[in-house]
Structures are given as structure tokens and as C-alpha cells.
Biopython code that builds the backbone (N, CA, C, O; Angstrom):
import numpy as np
from Bio.PDB.StructureBuilder import StructureBuilder

atoms = [
    (1, "UNK", "N", (79.759, 106.392, 107.529)),
    (1, "UNK", "CA", (79.635, 105.126, 107.683)),
    (1, "UNK", "C", (80.440, 104.310, 107.113)),
    (1, "UNK", "O", (80.711, 104.569, 105.940)),
    (2, "UNK", "N", (81.048, 103.131, 107.717)),
    (2, "UNK", "CA", (81.763, 102.472, 107.215)),
    (2, "UNK", "C", (81.422, 101.471, 105.834)),
    (2, "UNK", "O", (82.175, 101.039, 104.962)),
    (3, "UNK", "N", (80.500, 101.371, 105.970)),
    (3, "UNK", "CA", (79.794, 100.687, 104.678)),
    (3, "UNK", "C", (79.720, 99.322, 104.891)),
    (3, "UNK", "O", (79.835, 98.488, 103.992)),
    (4, "UNK", "N", (79.526, 99.069, 106.088)),
    (4, "UNK", "CA", (79.374, 97.460, 106.643)),
    (4, "UNK", "C", (78.007, 97.515, 107.097)),
    (4, "UNK", "O", (77.240, 96.622, 106.737)),
    (5, "UNK", "N", (77.647, 98.347, 107.760)),
    (5, "UNK", "CA", (76.377, 98.616, 108.236)),
    (5, "UNK", "C", (74.872, 97.987, 108.292)),
    (5, "UNK", "O", (73.972, 97.921, 109.129)),
    (6, "UNK", "N", (75.134, 97.471, 106.658)),
    (6, "UNK", "CA", (73.135, 97.341, 106.188)),
    (6, "UNK", "C", (73.542, 97.274, 104.279)),
    (6, "UNK", "O", (74.432, 97.832, 103.637)),
    (7, "UNK", "N", (72.501, 96.394, 103.884)),
    (7, "UNK", "CA", (72.880, 95.951, 102.615)),
    (7, "UNK", "C", (71.534, 95.917, 102.300)),
    (7, "UNK", "O", (70.619, 96.404, 102.964)),
    (8, "UNK", "N", (71.417, 94.984, 100.666)),
    (8, "UNK", "CA", (69.796, 94.707, 100.139)),
    (8, "UNK", "C", (69.206, 95.880, 100.056)),
    (8, "UNK", "O", (69.742, 96.973, 100.242)),
    (9, "UNK", "N", (68.117, 95.669, 99.781)),
    (9, "UNK", "CA", (67.295, 96.786, 99.222)),
    (9, "UNK", "C", (66.747, 97.809, 100.197)),
    (9, "UNK", "O", (66.246, 98.903, 99.940)),
    (10, "UNK", "N", (66.959, 97.192, 101.435)),
    (10, "UNK", "CA", (66.649, 97.986, 102.707)),
    (10, "UNK", "C", (67.866, 98.904, 102.946)),
    (10, "UNK", "O", (67.743, 99.896, 103.664)),
    (11, "UNK", "N", (68.528, 98.727, 102.615)),
    (11, "UNK", "CA", (69.895, 99.274, 103.015)),
    (11, "UNK", "C", (70.105, 99.892, 104.751)),
    (11, "UNK", "O", (70.660, 100.981, 104.894)),
    (12, "UNK", "N", (69.753, 99.322, 105.653)),
    (12, "UNK", "CA", (69.731, 100.195, 107.213)),
    (12, "UNK", "C", (70.903, 100.416, 107.490)),
    (12, "UNK", "O", (71.737, 99.556, 107.770)),
    (13, "UNK", "N", (71.134, 101.975, 107.421)),
    (13, "UNK", "CA", (72.417, 102.230, 107.870)),
    (13, "UNK", "C", (72.430, 103.385, 108.835)),
    (13, "UNK", "O", (71.710, 104.384, 108.828)),
    (14, "UNK", "N", (73.524, 103.004, 109.783)),
    (14, "UNK", "CA", (73.477, 103.754, 111.143)),
    (14, "UNK", "C", (74.711, 104.536, 111.452)),
    (14, "UNK", "O", (75.739, 104.050, 110.984)),
    (15, "UNK", "N", (74.869, 105.901, 112.299)),
    (15, "UNK", "CA", (76.194, 106.039, 111.926)),
    (15, "UNK", "C", (77.257, 105.195, 112.811)),
    (15, "UNK", "O", (77.110, 104.433, 113.767)),
    (16, "UNK", "N", (78.235, 105.586, 112.189)),
    (16, "UNK", "CA", (79.310, 104.940, 112.728)),
    (16, "UNK", "C", (80.962, 105.756, 112.429)),
    (16, "UNK", "O", (81.466, 106.180, 111.389)),
    (17, "UNK", "N", (81.356, 105.731, 113.560)),
    (17, "UNK", "CA", (82.922, 106.474, 113.022)),
    (17, "UNK", "C", (83.955, 105.761, 112.913)),
    (17, "UNK", "O", (84.364, 104.925, 113.718)),
    (18, "UNK", "N", (84.519, 106.146, 111.663)),
    (18, "UNK", "CA", (85.630, 105.091, 111.045)),
    (18, "UNK", "C", (86.999, 106.290, 110.763)),
    (18, "UNK", "O", (87.121, 107.502, 110.942)),
    (19, "UNK", "N", (87.902, 105.171, 110.222)),
    (19, "UNK", "CA", (89.176, 105.933, 110.593)),
    (19, "UNK", "C", (89.409, 106.925, 109.575)),
    (19, "UNK", "O", (90.406, 107.644, 109.510)),
    (20, "UNK", "N", (88.511, 106.922, 108.848)),
    (20, "UNK", "CA", (88.906, 107.904, 107.607)),
    (20, "UNK", "C", (88.036, 109.236, 108.011)),
    (20, "UNK", "O", (87.898, 110.147, 107.194)),
    (21, "UNK", "N", (87.459, 109.292, 109.322)),
    (21, "UNK", "CA", (86.479, 110.631, 109.314)),
    (21, "UNK", "C", (87.438, 111.008, 110.295)),
    (21, "UNK", "O", (87.608, 110.377, 111.338)),
    (22, "UNK", "N", (88.237, 112.308, 109.885)),
    (22, "UNK", "CA", (89.054, 113.515, 110.655)),
    (22, "UNK", "C", (88.492, 114.093, 111.561)),
    (22, "UNK", "O", (89.056, 114.460, 112.592)),
    (23, "UNK", "N", (87.550, 114.217, 111.351)),
    (23, "UNK", "CA", (86.256, 115.726, 111.469)),
    (23, "UNK", "C", (85.476, 115.065, 112.443)),
    (23, "UNK", "O", (84.677, 115.799, 113.024)),
    (24, "UNK", "N", (85.494, 113.676, 112.836)),
    (24, "UNK", "CA", (84.155, 113.709, 113.876)),
    (24, "UNK", "C", (84.985, 114.243, 115.431)),
    (24, "UNK", "O", (86.142, 114.452, 115.793)),
    (25, "UNK", "N", (83.300, 114.313, 116.166)),
    (25, "UNK", "CA", (83.381, 114.879, 117.424)),
    (25, "UNK", "C", (83.960, 113.951, 118.563)),
    (25, "UNK", "O", (84.122, 114.508, 119.648)),
    (26, "UNK", "N", (84.283, 112.668, 118.475)),
    (26, "UNK", "CA", (84.982, 111.943, 118.886)),
    (26, "UNK", "C", (85.990, 111.083, 118.256)),
    (26, "UNK", "O", (85.594, 110.449, 117.278)),
    (27, "UNK", "N", (87.437, 110.904, 118.681)),
    (27, "UNK", "CA", (88.560, 110.755, 117.860)),
    (27, "UNK", "C", (88.472, 109.560, 117.986)),
    (27, "UNK", "O", (87.754, 109.256, 118.939)),
    (28, "UNK", "N", (88.937, 108.624, 117.380)),
    (28, "UNK", "CA", (88.983, 106.709, 116.857)),
    (28, "UNK", "C", (89.894, 106.426, 118.468)),
    (28, "UNK", "O", (90.081, 105.255, 118.799)),
    (29, "UNK", "N", (90.329, 107.382, 119.233)),
    (29, "UNK", "CA", (90.789, 106.982, 120.131)),
    (29, "UNK", "C", (89.866, 107.077, 120.999)),
    (29, "UNK", "O", (90.401, 106.437, 121.905)),
    (30, "UNK", "N", (88.815, 107.415, 121.431)),
    (30, "UNK", "CA", (87.783, 107.906, 122.067)),
    (30, "UNK", "C", (87.998, 109.489, 122.816)),
    (30, "UNK", "O", (87.637, 109.692, 123.976)),
    (31, "UNK", "N", (88.380, 110.121, 122.302)),
    (31, "UNK", "CA", (89.080, 111.106, 122.859)),
    (31, "UNK", "C", (87.555, 112.424, 122.347)),
    (31, "UNK", "O", (86.623, 112.295, 121.553)),
    (32, "UNK", "N", (87.888, 113.353, 123.086)),
    (32, "UNK", "CA", (86.682, 114.907, 122.714)),
    (32, "UNK", "C", (87.942, 115.284, 121.728)),
    (32, "UNK", "O", (89.159, 115.391, 121.884)),
    (33, "UNK", "N", (86.841, 115.459, 120.416)),
    (33, "UNK", "CA", (87.830, 117.131, 119.864)),
    (33, "UNK", "C", (86.990, 118.461, 120.106)),
    (33, "UNK", "O", (86.194, 118.613, 121.032)),
    (34, "UNK", "N", (87.213, 119.144, 119.392)),
    (34, "UNK", "CA", (87.010, 120.267, 119.863)),
    (34, "UNK", "C", (85.451, 120.492, 119.039)),
    (34, "UNK", "O", (84.715, 121.400, 119.424)),
    (35, "UNK", "N", (84.977, 119.465, 117.732)),
    (35, "UNK", "CA", (83.803, 119.596, 117.409)),
    (35, "UNK", "C", (82.618, 119.092, 118.717)),
    (35, "UNK", "O", (81.442, 119.428, 118.856)),
    (36, "UNK", "N", (83.393, 118.260, 119.472)),
    (36, "UNK", "CA", (82.548, 117.722, 120.494)),
    (36, "UNK", "C", (81.622, 118.311, 121.439)),
    (36, "UNK", "O", (80.494, 118.089, 121.879)),
    (37, "UNK", "N", (82.968, 119.517, 121.629)),
    (37, "UNK", "CA", (82.504, 120.791, 122.430)),
    (37, "UNK", "C", (81.961, 121.875, 121.718)),
    (37, "UNK", "O", (81.609, 122.843, 122.393)),
    (38, "UNK", "N", (81.828, 121.916, 120.587)),
    (38, "UNK", "CA", (80.829, 122.874, 119.718)),
    (38, "UNK", "C", (79.672, 122.334, 119.663)),
    (38, "UNK", "O", (78.792, 123.094, 120.066)),
    (39, "UNK", "N", (79.244, 121.123, 119.259)),
    (39, "UNK", "CA", (77.763, 120.578, 119.463)),
    (39, "UNK", "C", (77.260, 120.432, 121.072)),
    (39, "UNK", "O", (76.123, 120.820, 121.340)),
    (40, "UNK", "N", (78.161, 119.839, 122.200)),
    (40, "UNK", "CA", (77.912, 120.122, 123.283)),
    (40, "UNK", "C", (77.263, 121.876, 123.876)),
    (40, "UNK", "O", (76.350, 122.053, 124.682)),
    (41, "UNK", "N", (77.878, 122.683, 123.344)),
    (41, "UNK", "CA", (77.752, 123.941, 123.523)),
    (41, "UNK", "C", (75.945, 124.587, 123.129)),
    (41, "UNK", "O", (75.149, 125.324, 123.710)),
    (42, "UNK", "N", (75.954, 123.640, 121.558)),
    (42, "UNK", "CA", (74.925, 124.211, 121.067)),
    (42, "UNK", "C", (73.500, 123.326, 121.928)),
    (42, "UNK", "O", (72.489, 123.885, 122.355)),
    (43, "UNK", "N", (73.804, 121.864, 121.997)),
    (43, "UNK", "CA", (72.566, 121.373, 123.042)),
    (43, "UNK", "C", (72.491, 121.965, 124.128)),
    (43, "UNK", "O", (71.393, 121.809, 124.660)),
    (44, "UNK", "N", (73.262, 122.642, 124.741)),
    (44, "UNK", "CA", (73.016, 123.001, 126.340)),
    (44, "UNK", "C", (72.304, 124.345, 126.336)),
    (44, "UNK", "O", (71.850, 124.926, 127.322)),
    (45, "UNK", "N", (72.280, 124.721, 125.141)),
    (45, "UNK", "CA", (70.953, 126.088, 125.145)),
    (45, "UNK", "C", (70.127, 126.115, 124.960)),
    (45, "UNK", "O", (69.512, 127.178, 124.871)),
    (46, "UNK", "N", (69.429, 124.587, 124.730)),
    (46, "UNK", "CA", (68.152, 123.800, 124.731)),
    (46, "UNK", "C", (68.042, 123.003, 125.546)),
    (46, "UNK", "O", (66.955, 122.429, 125.483)),
    (47, "UNK", "N", (68.930, 122.547, 126.626)),
    (47, "UNK", "CA", (68.205, 121.985, 128.039)),
    (47, "UNK", "C", (68.020, 122.749, 128.725)),
    (47, "UNK", "O", (68.385, 123.917, 128.589)),
    (48, "UNK", "N", (67.249, 122.180, 129.875)),
    (48, "UNK", "CA", (66.617, 122.962, 131.169)),
    (48, "UNK", "C", (67.908, 122.642, 132.064)),
    (48, "UNK", "O", (68.310, 123.536, 132.808)),
    (49, "UNK", "N", (68.598, 121.379, 132.028)),
    (49, "UNK", "CA", (69.406, 121.094, 133.305)),
    (49, "UNK", "C", (71.084, 120.645, 132.743)),
    (49, "UNK", "O", (71.307, 120.427, 131.552)),
    (50, "UNK", "N", (71.899, 120.582, 133.555)),
    (50, "UNK", "CA", (73.234, 120.597, 133.012)),
    (50, "UNK", "C", (73.572, 119.381, 132.277)),
    (50, "UNK", "O", (72.805, 118.428, 132.415)),
    (51, "UNK", "N", (74.407, 119.276, 131.654)),
    (51, "UNK", "CA", (74.996, 118.040, 130.485)),
    (51, "UNK", "C", (75.591, 117.306, 131.524)),
    (51, "UNK", "O", (76.009, 117.999, 132.452)),
    (52, "UNK", "N", (75.764, 115.916, 131.634)),
    (52, "UNK", "CA", (76.760, 115.201, 132.258)),
    (52, "UNK", "C", (77.959, 115.705, 132.092)),
    (52, "UNK", "O", (78.306, 116.205, 131.022)),
    (53, "UNK", "N", (78.752, 115.625, 133.174)),
    (53, "UNK", "CA", (80.532, 115.600, 133.239)),
    (53, "UNK", "C", (81.077, 114.788, 131.955)),
    (53, "UNK", "O", (80.482, 113.757, 131.642)),
    (54, "UNK", "N", (82.364, 115.285, 131.084)),
    (54, "UNK", "CA", (83.031, 114.957, 129.736)),
    (54, "UNK", "C", (84.025, 114.046, 130.459)),
    (54, "UNK", "O", (84.710, 114.693, 131.251)),
    (55, "UNK", "N", (84.286, 112.866, 130.430)),
    (55, "UNK", "CA", (85.471, 112.052, 130.524)),
    (55, "UNK", "C", (86.588, 113.028, 130.122)),
    (55, "UNK", "O", (86.628, 113.964, 129.323)),
    (56, "UNK", "N", (87.429, 112.507, 130.912)),
    (56, "UNK", "CA", (88.866, 112.816, 130.547)),
    (56, "UNK", "C", (89.563, 112.313, 129.226)),
    (56, "UNK", "O", (89.091, 111.212, 128.943)),
    (57, "UNK", "N", (90.482, 112.702, 128.345)),
    (57, "UNK", "CA", (90.636, 112.394, 127.357)),
    (57, "UNK", "C", (91.899, 110.980, 128.142)),
    (57, "UNK", "O", (92.443, 111.291, 129.201)),
    (58, "UNK", "N", (92.139, 109.937, 127.686)),
    (58, "UNK", "CA", (93.232, 108.892, 127.652)),
    (58, "UNK", "C", (94.681, 109.369, 127.840)),
    (58, "UNK", "O", (94.896, 110.263, 127.022)),
    (59, "UNK", "N", (95.380, 109.206, 128.334)),
    (59, "UNK", "CA", (96.866, 109.326, 128.580)),
    (59, "UNK", "C", (97.623, 108.883, 127.098)),
    (59, "UNK", "O", (97.517, 107.659, 127.031)),
    (60, "UNK", "N", (97.965, 109.130, 126.521)),
    (60, "UNK", "CA", (98.710, 108.614, 125.159)),
    (60, "UNK", "C", (100.162, 108.245, 125.275)),
    (60, "UNK", "O", (100.799, 109.297, 125.303)),
    (61, "UNK", "N", (101.120, 106.996, 125.372)),
    (61, "UNK", "CA", (102.575, 106.722, 125.360)),
    (61, "UNK", "C", (103.271, 106.047, 124.406)),
    (61, "UNK", "O", (102.999, 104.959, 123.897)),
    (62, "UNK", "N", (104.122, 106.718, 124.218)),
    (62, "UNK", "CA", (105.091, 106.407, 122.722)),
    (62, "UNK", "C", (105.500, 104.865, 123.262)),
    (62, "UNK", "O", (105.528, 104.649, 124.473)),
    (63, "UNK", "N", (105.727, 104.103, 122.560)),
    (63, "UNK", "CA", (106.019, 102.778, 122.653)),
    (63, "UNK", "C", (107.632, 102.317, 122.384)),
    (63, "UNK", "O", (108.085, 101.180, 122.511)),
    (64, "UNK", "N", (108.178, 103.234, 122.076)),
    (64, "UNK", "CA", (109.545, 102.929, 121.523)),
    (64, "UNK", "C", (109.409, 102.380, 120.483)),
    (64, "UNK", "O", (108.306, 102.293, 119.942)),
    (65, "UNK", "N", (110.825, 101.745, 119.828)),
    (65, "UNK", "CA", (111.403, 101.523, 118.681)),
    (65, "UNK", "C", (110.002, 99.791, 118.603)),
    (65, "UNK", "O", (109.698, 99.047, 119.535)),
    (66, "UNK", "N", (109.551, 99.752, 117.247)),
    (66, "UNK", "CA", (109.195, 98.262, 116.912)),
    (66, "UNK", "C", (110.081, 98.202, 115.470)),
    (66, "UNK", "O", (110.232, 98.897, 114.466)),
    (67, "UNK", "N", (110.771, 96.383, 116.253)),
    (67, "UNK", "CA", (111.552, 96.071, 115.205)),
    (67, "UNK", "C", (110.601, 95.219, 113.823)),
    (67, "UNK", "O", (109.608, 94.535, 114.069)),
    (68, "UNK", "N", (111.025, 95.389, 112.711)),
    (68, "UNK", "CA", (110.290, 94.691, 111.379)),
    (68, "UNK", "C", (110.866, 93.810, 110.718)),
    (68, "UNK", "O", (112.077, 93.919, 110.524)),
    (69, "UNK", "N", (110.151, 92.724, 110.210)),
    (69, "UNK", "CA", (111.239, 91.655, 109.552)),
    (69, "UNK", "C", (110.566, 92.159, 108.102)),
    (69, "UNK", "O", (109.456, 92.690, 108.058)),
    (70, "UNK", "N", (111.221, 91.967, 107.174)),
    (70, "UNK", "CA", (110.598, 91.920, 105.894)),
    (70, "UNK", "C", (109.999, 90.663, 105.443)),
    (70, "UNK", "O", (110.655, 89.642, 105.648)),
    (71, "UNK", "N", (108.642, 90.545, 104.751)),
    (71, "UNK", "CA", (108.375, 89.560, 104.900)),
    (71, "UNK", "C", (107.421, 89.996, 103.128)),
    (71, "UNK", "O", (106.905, 91.061, 102.787)),
    (72, "UNK", "N", (107.543, 88.422, 102.225)),
    (72, "UNK", "CA", (106.659, 87.992, 101.180)),
    (72, "UNK", "C", (105.484, 88.293, 101.545)),
    (72, "UNK", "O", (105.049, 88.440, 102.687)),
    (73, "UNK", "N", (104.760, 88.424, 100.160)),
    (73, "UNK", "CA", (103.167, 87.815, 100.300)),
    (73, "UNK", "C", (102.806, 87.774, 98.994)),
    (73, "UNK", "O", (103.015, 88.624, 98.128)),
    (74, "UNK", "N", (102.178, 86.593, 98.899)),
    (74, "UNK", "CA", (101.363, 86.118, 97.179)),
    (74, "UNK", "C", (100.348, 86.758, 96.999)),
    (74, "UNK", "O", (99.761, 86.764, 95.916)),
    (75, "UNK", "N", (99.883, 87.548, 98.249)),
    (75, "UNK", "CA", (98.622, 88.239, 97.683)),
    (75, "UNK", "C", (98.775, 89.632, 97.541)),
    (75, "UNK", "O", (97.727, 90.276, 97.497)),
    (76, "UNK", "N", (99.812, 90.231, 97.462)),
    (76, "UNK", "CA", (99.985, 91.920, 96.878)),
    (76, "UNK", "C", (100.348, 91.651, 95.567)),
    (76, "UNK", "O", (100.116, 92.627, 94.852)),
    (77, "UNK", "N", (100.931, 90.502, 94.840)),
    (77, "UNK", "CA", (100.808, 90.906, 93.588)),
    (77, "UNK", "C", (99.317, 91.083, 92.545)),
    (77, "UNK", "O", (98.806, 91.917, 91.797)),
    (78, "UNK", "N", (99.020, 89.508, 93.151)),
    (78, "UNK", "CA", (97.483, 89.724, 92.722)),
    (78, "UNK", "C", (96.177, 91.035, 93.099)),
    (78, "UNK", "O", (95.267, 91.492, 92.407)),
    (79, "UNK", "N", (96.569, 91.282, 94.323)),
    (79, "UNK", "CA", (95.979, 92.370, 94.802)),
    (79, "UNK", "C", (96.011, 93.683, 93.985)),
    (79, "UNK", "O", (95.018, 94.411, 93.975)),
    (80, "UNK", "N", (97.013, 93.966, 93.372)),
    (80, "UNK", "CA", (97.378, 94.885, 92.634)),
    (80, "UNK", "C", (96.817, 95.490, 91.196)),
    (80, "UNK", "O", (96.633, 96.587, 90.669)),
    (81, "UNK", "N", (96.601, 93.530, 90.779)),
    (81, "UNK", "CA", (95.535, 93.485, 89.450)),
    (81, "UNK", "C", (94.445, 93.277, 89.281)),
    (81, "UNK", "O", (93.885, 93.049, 88.208)),
    (82, "UNK", "N", (93.858, 93.345, 90.664)),
    (82, "UNK", "CA", (92.712, 93.436, 90.786)),
    (82, "UNK", "C", (91.482, 94.133, 90.039)),
    (82, "UNK", "O", (91.853, 95.041, 89.295)),
    (83, "UNK", "N", (90.164, 93.923, 90.068)),
    (83, "UNK", "CA", (89.500, 94.781, 89.058)),
    (83, "UNK", "C", (89.212, 96.185, 89.789)),
    (83, "UNK", "O", (88.773, 96.094, 90.935)),
    (84, "UNK", "N", (89.379, 97.294, 89.332)),
    (84, "UNK", "CA", (89.078, 98.050, 90.258)),
    (84, "UNK", "C", (90.169, 99.139, 91.255)),
    (84, "UNK", "O", (90.122, 100.142, 91.967)),
    (85, "UNK", "N", (90.958, 98.301, 90.807)),
    (85, "UNK", "CA", (92.678, 98.922, 91.323)),
    (85, "UNK", "C", (92.897, 100.147, 90.672)),
    (85, "UNK", "O", (92.730, 100.391, 89.477)),
    (86, "UNK", "N", (93.421, 101.153, 91.871)),
    (86, "UNK", "CA", (93.496, 102.626, 91.471)),
    (86, "UNK", "C", (95.014, 102.922, 91.931)),
    (86, "UNK", "O", (95.391, 103.015, 93.099)),
    (87, "UNK", "N", (95.810, 103.051, 90.764)),
    (87, "UNK", "CA", (97.627, 103.758, 91.306)),
    (87, "UNK", "C", (97.674, 104.884, 91.520)),
    (87, "UNK", "O", (97.158, 105.602, 90.664)),
    (88, "UNK", "N", (98.222, 105.469, 92.581)),
    (88, "UNK", "CA", (98.540, 106.680, 92.742)),
    (88, "UNK", "C", (99.729, 106.914, 93.487)),
    (88, "UNK", "O", (100.082, 106.096, 94.336)),
    (89, "UNK", "N", (100.231, 107.706, 93.309)),
    (89, "UNK", "CA", (101.810, 107.893, 93.873)),
    (89, "UNK", "C", (101.790, 108.353, 95.367)),
    (89, "UNK", "O", (102.786, 108.286, 96.088)),
    (90, "UNK", "N", (100.490, 108.859, 95.799)),
    (90, "UNK", "CA", (100.065, 109.618, 96.678)),
    (90, "UNK", "C", (98.726, 108.691, 97.566)),
    (90, "UNK", "O", (97.588, 108.564, 97.115)),
    (91, "UNK", "N", (99.095, 108.259, 98.576)),
    (91, "UNK", "CA", (97.651, 107.793, 99.609)),
    (91, "UNK", "C", (96.467, 108.785, 98.793)),
    (91, "UNK", "O", (96.544, 110.004, 98.642)),
    (92, "UNK", "N", (95.495, 107.986, 98.378)),
    (92, "UNK", "CA", (94.369, 108.722, 98.317)),
    (92, "UNK", "C", (93.373, 108.513, 99.553)),
    (92, "UNK", "O", (93.477, 107.503, 100.250)),
    (93, "UNK", "N", (92.397, 109.500, 99.811)),
    (93, "UNK", "CA", (90.883, 109.057, 100.301)),
    (93, "UNK", "C", (90.118, 108.570, 99.898)),
    (93, "UNK", "O", (89.911, 108.930, 98.739)),
    (94, "UNK", "N", (89.276, 107.612, 100.359)),
    (94, "UNK", "CA", (88.043, 107.196, 100.231)),
    (94, "UNK", "C", (87.277, 107.703, 98.865)),
    (94, "UNK", "O", (86.995, 107.003, 97.892)),
    (95, "UNK", "N", (87.015, 109.105, 99.051)),
    (95, "UNK", "CA", (86.467, 109.755, 98.398)),
    (95, "UNK", "C", (87.356, 109.928, 96.825)),
    (95, "UNK", "O", (86.953, 109.410, 95.783)),
    (96, "UNK", "N", (88.272, 110.535, 96.904)),
    (96, "UNK", "CA", (89.495, 110.738, 96.134)),
    (96, "UNK", "C", (89.260, 109.098, 95.082)),
    (96, "UNK", "O", (88.729, 109.056, 93.972)),
    (97, "UNK", "N", (89.758, 108.067, 95.756)),
    (97, "UNK", "CA", (89.660, 106.807, 94.800)),
    (97, "UNK", "C", (88.094, 106.439, 94.462)),
    (97, "UNK", "O", (87.843, 105.278, 94.140)),
    (98, "UNK", "N", (86.834, 107.595, 94.543)),
    (98, "UNK", "CA", (85.918, 107.099, 94.590)),
    (98, "UNK", "C", (85.462, 105.517, 94.874)),
    (98, "UNK", "O", (85.008, 104.771, 94.007)),
    (99, "UNK", "N", (85.706, 105.122, 96.443)),
    (99, "UNK", "CA", (85.211, 104.473, 96.844)),
    (99, "UNK", "C", (83.882, 104.488, 98.076)),
    (99, "UNK", "O", (83.823, 104.749, 99.277)),
    (100, "UNK", "N", (82.981, 104.086, 97.095)),
    (100, "UNK", "CA", (81.532, 104.887, 98.370)),
    (100, "UNK", "C", (81.368, 103.791, 99.529)),
    (100, "UNK", "O", (80.786, 104.203, 100.532)),
    (101, "UNK", "N", (81.697, 102.763, 99.537)),
    (101, "UNK", "CA", (81.419, 101.671, 100.657)),
    (101, "UNK", "C", (82.747, 100.588, 100.693)),
    (101, "UNK", "O", (83.574, 100.826, 99.812)),
    (102, "UNK", "N", (82.993, 99.697, 101.384)),
    (102, "UNK", "CA", (83.528, 98.987, 101.638)),
    (102, "UNK", "C", (84.890, 99.618, 102.260)),
    (102, "UNK", "O", (84.720, 100.435, 103.165)),
    (103, "UNK", "N", (86.288, 99.312, 101.851)),
    (103, "UNK", "CA", (87.541, 99.383, 102.757)),
    (103, "UNK", "C", (88.421, 99.510, 101.602)),
    (103, "UNK", "O", (88.107, 99.221, 100.447)),
    (104, "UNK", "N", (90.020, 100.154, 102.162)),
    (104, "UNK", "CA", (90.417, 100.066, 100.437)),
    (104, "UNK", "C", (91.913, 99.498, 101.153)),
    (104, "UNK", "O", (92.181, 99.956, 102.263)),
    (105, "UNK", "N", (92.587, 98.808, 100.714)),
    (105, "UNK", "CA", (93.878, 98.118, 100.853)),
    (105, "UNK", "C", (95.169, 98.854, 100.060)),
    (105, "UNK", "O", (95.287, 98.989, 98.842)),
    (106, "UNK", "N", (96.328, 99.395, 101.367)),
    (106, "UNK", "CA", (97.153, 100.646, 100.516)),
    (106, "UNK", "C", (98.646, 99.842, 100.039)),
    (106, "UNK", "O", (99.129, 99.121, 100.911)),
    (107, "UNK", "N", (99.250, 99.910, 98.970)),
    (107, "UNK", "CA", (100.362, 98.846, 99.000)),
    (107, "UNK", "C", (101.247, 99.555, 98.604)),
    (107, "UNK", "O", (100.861, 100.565, 98.016)),
    (108, "UNK", "N", (102.862, 99.343, 98.750)),
    (108, "UNK", "CA", (103.854, 100.266, 98.428)),
    (108, "UNK", "C", (104.860, 99.406, 98.126)),
    (108, "UNK", "O", (104.655, 98.197, 98.232)),
    (109, "UNK", "N", (106.477, 100.046, 97.578)),
    (109, "UNK", "CA", (107.093, 98.982, 98.026)),
    (109, "UNK", "C", (108.150, 100.108, 98.503)),
    (109, "UNK", "O", (108.199, 101.277, 98.119)),
    (110, "UNK", "N", (109.061, 99.394, 99.529)),
    (110, "UNK", "CA", (110.445, 100.179, 100.312)),
    (110, "UNK", "C", (111.691, 99.878, 99.530)),
    (110, "UNK", "O", (112.242, 98.777, 99.540)),
    (111, "UNK", "N", (112.165, 101.091, 98.744)),
    (111, "UNK", "CA", (113.578, 100.444, 98.470)),
    (111, "UNK", "C", (114.672, 100.227, 99.584)),
    (111, "UNK", "O", (114.634, 100.748, 100.699)),
    (112, "UNK", "N", (115.924, 99.148, 98.987)),
    (112, "UNK", "CA", (116.253, 98.727, 99.858)),
    (112, "UNK", "C", (116.019, 97.650, 100.997)),
    (112, "UNK", "O", (116.874, 97.392, 101.844)),
    (113, "UNK", "N", (114.585, 96.956, 100.923)),
    (113, "UNK", "CA", (114.410, 95.977, 101.816)),
    (113, "UNK", "C", (114.500, 94.893, 100.695)),
    (113, "UNK", "O", (114.270, 95.033, 99.494)),
    (114, "UNK", "N", (114.931, 93.664, 101.452)),
    (114, "UNK", "CA", (114.755, 92.470, 100.609)),
    (114, "UNK", "C", (114.294, 91.582, 101.256)),
    (114, "UNK", "O", (114.692, 91.677, 102.417)),
    (115, "UNK", "N", (113.334, 90.347, 101.031)),
    (115, "UNK", "CA", (112.787, 89.823, 101.653)),
    (115, "UNK", "C", (112.900, 88.073, 101.574)),
    (115, "UNK", "O", (112.231, 87.375, 102.336)),
]
sb = StructureBuilder()
sb.init_structure("model")
sb.init_model(0)
sb.init_chain("A")
sb.init_seg("    ")
for serial, (resi, resn, name, xyz) in enumerate(atoms, 1):
    if name == "N":
        sb.init_residue(resn, " ", resi, " ")
    sb.init_atom(name, np.array(xyz, "f"), 0.0, 1.0, " ", f" {name:<3s}", serial, name[0])
structure = sb.get_structure()
């Protein structure tokens, strides 16, 4: 789950596909994955009628180059020093950063850019 589905003493959690669930049966784009078909095949063994037709995956397109401008942010330095910040040479998964709820922000410095 994304960690935003509940809270308090009851902690009502419901399943939700999130961007870090790379092994989900349905991708973040809504496309079916190999795991979807494995689950579908398993379910079909217990059904007496046919399953609904699977929708086609969406067509993906390249959008070309995107112009970007350097921008300074006053929030980045403060965020880098916030309690619980994890420093790493490479991006970490939420699990590797020991984050079990909420979200993560990633920051980096790119050489040669001036704001």
C-alpha cells in the first residue's frame, strides 16, 4: 500500500498499486503484465465460465525532447538536513531506506548546471 490509506488505531489498509511496486499484475500505466496472466490462468481453473476479455495495453509514444531550465529551490537545503534523512550514492528503494510508510524525496546535484 502507499501508506496513505489509513491511520490511527484501526489502520484500515486497502491494496493500492504504487510506483515502487514493479512486480504488480497491472502496471502503473494500467497495462497487464506477465503476472496478471499468471493470476488469470490460476483463477480460470476454478471458474465454470469464461473470464472477461482482457483490454489491450495502451500505445506508448515518445514525446521528444523537453527543454529544462535550472532553478534554485530554498526547500532543498532544508530537506537535506531534516530528521531521518538517508544519504546514499545511489537511489534506494523505500525498503532499503527503512521507510515503511509515506513517501521519499530524492535530491541530487548535477555538475555543470548553474541556477
